[in-house]
ROBA-856526 format. One line per field, with one value per residue (C-alpha): x, y, z; residue number from 1. Coordinates in Angstrom, 2 decimals. Layout:
BEGIN
X <- c(X_...)
Y <- c(Y_...)
Z <- c(Z_...)
k <- c(NUM_...)
END
This chain:
BEGIN
X <- c(-31.92_-32.95_-30.08_-31.67_-34.63_-32.49_-30.45_-32.85_-35.44_-38.16_-41.32_-40.90_-38.69_-40.26_-37.92_-39.26_-37.58_-39.64_-39.78_-38.33_-41.46_-42.07_-39.98_-41.18_-39.17_-39.99_-38.78_-41.26_-42.83_-41.69_-40.47_-43.18_-42.42_-45.17_-43.67_-44.29_-46.49_-45.80_-44.08_-44.13_-42.50_-43.56_-42.49_-41.24_-42.74_-44.66_-43.99_-42.47_-44.95_-47.79_-46.35_-46.65_-49.97_-51.02_-48.84_-50.79_-54.17_-52.76_-51.82_-54.89_-57.30_-54.50_-54.03_-51.40_-47.89_-49.06_-52.22_-50.03_-46.80_-50.01_-51.50_-47.76_-47.14_-50.48_-49.58_-46.39_-47.85_-50.43_-47.46_-44.95_-47.40_-48.76_-48.20_-45.13_-46.33_-46.15_-49.86_-50.55_-51.57_-53.03_-56.81_-58.61_-60.31_-56.85_-56.12_-59.41_-59.28_-55.41_-56.05_-58.82_-56.14_-54.01_-56.84_-57.67_-54.04_-53.58_-56.68_-55.26_-52.20_-53.85_-55.53)
Y <- c(33.08_35.82_37.37_37.30_39.03_40.75_42.63_43.43_44.00_41.51_40.23_36.75_34.13_30.96_28.20_24.90_21.97_19.48_16.31_18.08_19.89_23.87_26.13_30.26_32.28_35.18_38.93_38.91_35.78_32.07_30.14_28.07_24.26_22.21_18.69_17.08_13.93_11.68_8.63_8.56_11.70_11.01_14.47_18.27_19.87_23.26_22.67_26.83_27.25_26.06_27.62_30.62_30.78_29.15_31.94_34.59_33.26_33.05_36.67_37.75_36.55_37.57_33.93_33.27_32.58_29.34_28.65_29.96_27.84_24.71_25.54_26.38_22.76_21.36_22.55_21.38_17.39_17.51_18.25_15.90_13.40_13.88_11.13_12.14_14.43_18.20_18.74_17.87_20.89_21.89_22.14_23.51_20.06_18.77_21.13_21.05_16.87_17.23_19.59_16.64_14.18_16.17_17.08_13.11_12.58_14.67_13.82_9.72_11.09_12.63_10.24)
Z <- c(-30.43_-27.40_-28.77_-31.94_-30.82_-28.40_-32.02_-33.76_-31.10_-32.71_-30.63_-31.12_-32.97_-34.72_-35.07_-37.53_-36.23_-38.31_-35.95_-32.72_-33.63_-32.88_-30.46_-30.45_-28.48_-26.96_-25.25_-22.76_-22.28_-21.96_-24.44_-25.83_-27.56_-29.23_-29.70_-33.32_-32.21_-35.31_-35.11_-38.83_-41.17_-44.41_-46.29_-46.08_-48.57_-47.80_-43.94_-44.27_-45.96_-43.76_-40.72_-41.41_-42.48_-39.57_-38.01_-39.80_-39.13_-35.37_-35.41_-37.10_-34.85_-31.06_-30.58_-27.47_-28.39_-26.46_-28.99_-31.89_-31.21_-31.07_-34.34_-36.21_-35.06_-36.04_-39.53_-39.99_-38.81_-41.89_-43.91_-42.48_-42.08_-45.84_-48.55_-49.71_-53.32_-54.38_-55.05_-51.30_-49.94_-46.18_-46.37_-43.90_-42.52_-42.22_-39.99_-37.78_-38.23_-36.63_-33.73_-32.73_-33.21_-30.52_-28.64_-28.19_-27.99_-24.95_-22.60_-23.65_-21.88_-19.56_-17.64)
k <- c(1_2_3_4_5_6_7_8_9_10_11_12_13_14_15_16_17_18_19_20_21_22_23_24_25_26_27_28_29_30_31_32_33_34_35_36_37_38_39_40_41_42_43_44_45_46_47_48_49_50_51_52_53_54_55_56_57_58_59_60_61_62_63_64_65_66_67_68_69_70_71_72_73_74_75_76_77_78_79_80_81_82_83_84_85_86_87_88_89_90_91_92_93_94_95_96_97_98_99_100_101_102_103_104_105_106_107_108_109_110_111)
END
């Protein structure tokens, strides 16, 4: 990843790893990893599309690399956890609910 960033003069490189989560490598910042928190992965159709939309929103809102990774990971988890179907479409409510679940799980794990 670092070599690609250097070769192409990119600022960041996003790696979607499904069950392993989302990693963002950066030219000038620390690498950020958001692990997948799901136990039951059901499907992957639309994973890249969901991550791309989440990243576009993060860029438009000037989110940090850390928050971009978390948002992209939440979008990916919505897809990974959806019932296996070609008709699933990620909604704002799905994403907000997933972020809420991730936040709750993080609070519980810190206790």
